[in-house]
C-alpha positions, 0 to 999 in steps of 0.5 A, a space after each residue: 246263283 242261276 247260271 241261266 241268267 248269265 249274260 256273258 260268261 267271263 271265260 268267254 269274254 272279259 267284262 268291260 264298257 266302251 272307252 274304259 280300260 277296266 275289265 273283269 275276268 275269271 282266272 286264266 284257266 278258270 272254271 265256271 263253277 262256285 269255288 272253282 273261279 276267281 274274279 279279277 279286276 284287269 287293267 287293259 293298258 297293256 301290250 303283249 310283251 309287257 304281259 309276258 313279263 308281268 309280275 302276276 304272269 300266271 294271270 296275265 293282264 289280271 291285276 287285282 284278285 277280288 274275293 268275298 270274305 266272312 269271318 276272316 275266311 274267303 268264300 267259294 263264289 260264283 260270277 254272273 253278269 248282266 249287260 251292265 253289272 258283274 255279281 260275285 255271289 256266295 251262299 252267304 250273299 253277294 257284291 255287285 260291280 259296275 263300271 259307272 264311268 270309264 275310269 270308275 268302278 263302283 261296288 256295292 254289297 248289303 249282306 254283311 260280307 267283306 270284300 278283299 282286293 289282293 295284288 301280287 307281291 311286287 305290285 304292293 301298295 303304292 301308298 296309303 293316303 287320307 286325302 279326304 278328312 276321315 275318309 280312309 281312302 287308299 291307293 293301290 298300284 294298278 299295272 301302269 296306273 294307280 287305283 284310288 279306293 274310296 269307301 262310301 259305306 264300310 271301312 278300308 283296312 289293309 295288311 300293309 303289303 298285298 291286300 286291302 279289305 272293305 268291311 261292312 258298316 253297322 248295317 252290313 253294307 259296303 260301297 266302294 269306289 275304284 277310280 283309275 288314275 294315270 297321274 297322281 289321283 285328284 280326289 272329289 268330294 264324296 257327293 260329287 261321285 255318282 251313286 251306284 244306281 246312277 252308275 248302272 243307269 249310265 251304263 244302261 243308257 250308253 249301251 242301249 243307245 248304241 244298240 238302238 243306233 246300230 242294230 235294234 233288231 235282227 231276223 228271228 233266227 239270229 236275235 238270240 245272240 244280238 245283244 251279246 254281239 252288240 255288247 262285245 263290240 261296244 265293250 271293245 270300243 275306245 275313244 280319244 280321251 286325252 291320255 291314250 294315243 287314239 285320235 278317233 273311235 276304234 274297235 279293239 280286237 279282243 281283251 288281254 292277248 290282243 289288247 289293241 285296235 288292229 288297223 286293217 279291221 277298222 274298214 271292216 268295222 266301218 261296213 259292219 257298223 254303217 247303220 250309224 254312219 257318223 260312228 262308222 266313218 270316224 272308225 274308218 278315218 282312224 287309220 289315216 291318222 297314224 301314217 308314218 312319214 313314208 305313208 305306211 299305216 300302223 298295224 295295231 294301236 294300243 293305249 300309248 304305243 304301236 303294238 304292231 312295231 314294223 308290222 303292216 296289214 293288207 290295204 283293204 281301205 279302198 275296197 271298204 270305201 267303195 262299199 261305203 260310197 255305194 251303200 251309204 248317204 255319203 253326201 252327209 260326210 263333211 268334205 274336209 273329212 273326205 279330203 283327209 281320207 283322200 290324202 291319206 289313201 293317196 300316201 298309203 297307196 303310193 307307199 306300196 308302189 314305192 316300197 313294195 315293188 322291189 323288182 319294179 314290175 308293176 306288181 306289189 309284194 308282201 315282204 313278211 308274213 305279218 303283212 299278209 293278214 294270213 300269218 301262217 298261210 302255207 303258201 308263204 312258207 313254201 315261197 318265202 319273201 318277197 311274195 307277189 300275191 294276187 290279193 294284195 294287188 287286187 286291194 291296191 287296184 281298188 284303192 286306186 279306183 277309190 282315189 279316182 271316185 273320191 277325188 271327183 267327189 271332193 273336186 280334185 282335178 280330173 287329170 288326177 282322178 283319171 290318173 288313178 282310174 287308169 292305173 287301177 285298170 292297168 293293174 287289174 289287167 296285169 293281175 289276171 295276166 300275172 296270177 291266173 294260170 287258166 284254171 287257178 290263182 297262184 302267188 310267186 316269189 318275186 326273186 326266184 319266180 317259184 309259184 305257190 302250190 297251196 290251195 289257200 283262200 287268200 289266193 282267191 281274194 282277187 274276186 273282190 274285183 268282181 265284174 272287173 275280172 273276165 267272166 271266165 275267171 270268175 266262173 272257174 274261181 267260184 267253181 273251185 271254191 265250192 268244189 270238193 277240193 275247195 273251201 266250202 263247209 257247212 260252217 262257212 269257208 275254210 281258209 285252206 282247201 279241204 283236200 290240200 296237203 297243207 290243210 290243218 287247224 290253226 289260223 289260216 291253214 284251214 280254220 274258219 276265220 272272220 276275214 275269210 268269211 267277210 272278204 269272200 262274201 264281199 267278193 261273191 257279191 261283187 261277182 253277182 253271186 248273192 245266192 252264194 254270199 247268202 249261203 256262206 253268211 248264214 252258215 257262218 252266222 249259225 256257228 257264231 250263234 251256236 258256238 260263240 263269237 270267237 274269231 277262229 272256228 274248226 272247219 270240220 266241226 264248227 266249234 271254237 278251238 279253245 286249245 290255242 294259247 299264247 304266253 299261257 293266255 287263252 288266245 280265244 276270247 270273244 272277238 269284236 272282229 266276229 261280233 260285228 261281222 255276225 251282226 252285219 251278216 245276220 241283218 243282211 242275209 238272215 231273212 
């Protein structure tokens, strides 16, 4: 039980693989010590509301507890991982687990130990079946699905209510397959299943191929976290499978609490994963497959439902598209796919112009905190809604410019392209006149006209417009950002000014968070300040490397705030939001 060989701690990140709804996790409030932890098999087809009412609420999305058993007694155990396998170990032996196919877990032990799988009292056995002659297969309820248990070596037994055990054969060996079915299980003959070693080889080929295609190496000072960051992103990726609502590859944010792909993160993921352009483009396109009849884009997509409800997030797709056009071999993208994006972005942009400009002054407003992406930012609390904010309008202006550029690329009529180009320039002019007081950026309530008095970094996001802004505005903005009253720390940029009356820890009231760092680095680059972009990126990379791939860090210490919870679940597991950003920052700025 050598903890130095642990690839990823399950207290930091549940263990999964690309495209799978299986995950392994430790206890909700578990320990990283033998006898003080439990291994759970999780079903990631969940949502936050379902999790809050789960029959096993003490353990959230954890559905089945897995324990080592010897002579009828459970053994104190320790959990360890490689990029491909999870091992449950005791002083009497161990059992290994691999997600060999996206819907198949294979378990193997050779030390004479039994393995017990237990559910909550109301989960119970869905049924016990013998679908293969003398096979002894069983079915267990597994959240929204069913788990077919196939004994390849050893024998399954059950107490008939809440637990199943596989006991070893005469050679002390157990091998158990756990296959996930949304509908009634369809069994295969035993020789149609892959062996345990074939399962490991499958995972290795999948993960290693992803690493090679995206980031085969990083600068030396960041290489130590490269594989863990790649694994975190890879393990959170979902693909269309004919059962879920996903229509393109997407990247979920974090397991359990935020078990969804948040759509405004996809344009960022597309930039971060752009070394594999076809993958990145598929991820970028994904959001446009989920527009409602008004052109509104979904907030978050889960297994079979929109987790975001009527939520909405900032329209950063235009900014990201412009970056992809400038930095990638855009000619390799099929024209029909570009046309699909153009139509979707046109509808999405027009949605804001029609439904988020209630006073018809030519400026768009946020109607709810969720729409801001900065859900607890103090200036929204002060102003209320509708809130006209400079960041939203800057993103809209870049979407208009992207429509003009992409339109020309795919052969749209010039008058259409010129229309969007002129609207972008008009909006940028209006942004400066409406939200800049000569020294600082502000937001205002579109009804009361009250101005914000908070120093929140979201107000400085118009810098993504770069040289489209007057140089004086750029210079004064950057001077404030890096002043003692601004946002600069040794760990990155805080989300609220360090001397602000509203500064405190949380999400966007002063913490260091992924969107702050990424968007501001993009903004600094757009303003011609690559030196400052590099400084911010390296400061942020260092805390991700040293303190973990979490999406929220304390601005004063650089450490992750592990006290954040929701529904009793730790709100901070490693996040693919952070891991992908780490890879891009490290590669781009690490030398």
